C-alpha positions, 0 to 999 in steps of 0.5 A: 972906647965907642959910645953906646950911641944907637941909631939909623944909618939911612940910605946906604948905597951898598946895602939892600936896605934903606936903613941900617941900624947901628949900636955904636959910634964905631959901628956907624964910623965902620958903616961909612967906611964901607960905603967909601971902600971901593972893594966892597960891593955890598954890606949889611948888618941885617944878615940874620946869621947866628953862629952857635958857640959853647961858653966857658960854662958849657952853655950853647949860645948864639953869636951874631957878627956885626957885618956881612959884606961882599967884596967886588971880586965876589969874596964874602966876609963876616966882620966883627967890630971889637974894642981891643980890651975884649979880645982876650975874653974867653967868650969872645975868643970862643965866638971868634973861633966858631965864626972862623970855623962857620966861615971856613966851611962856606968859603968865607973870611971872618975879620975882627976890626979893632981900634 
């Protein structure tokens, strides 16, 4: 399980920003992985994308996926870091379905990354 460690990932080479903020140890590890991945041209958590979805209770909420990235082949993807124990949660499933639809409309992919 990720720790709730938060902090700054400084001087990423594939981000337009000099600092990327992480919200968990998993996110920090993923940032380092994205930096090493030769198929990734650019990435950021600082993307400003909010996707609306409807909760189980019928309320409209905004969902911010963890990462936006661009592959060297030009493909764009939203990535969500999620512990496997949360994947069957109804609101999580609703968020992910809304993200898949949002991405499909824009020619992008939505990827859930678990451990």
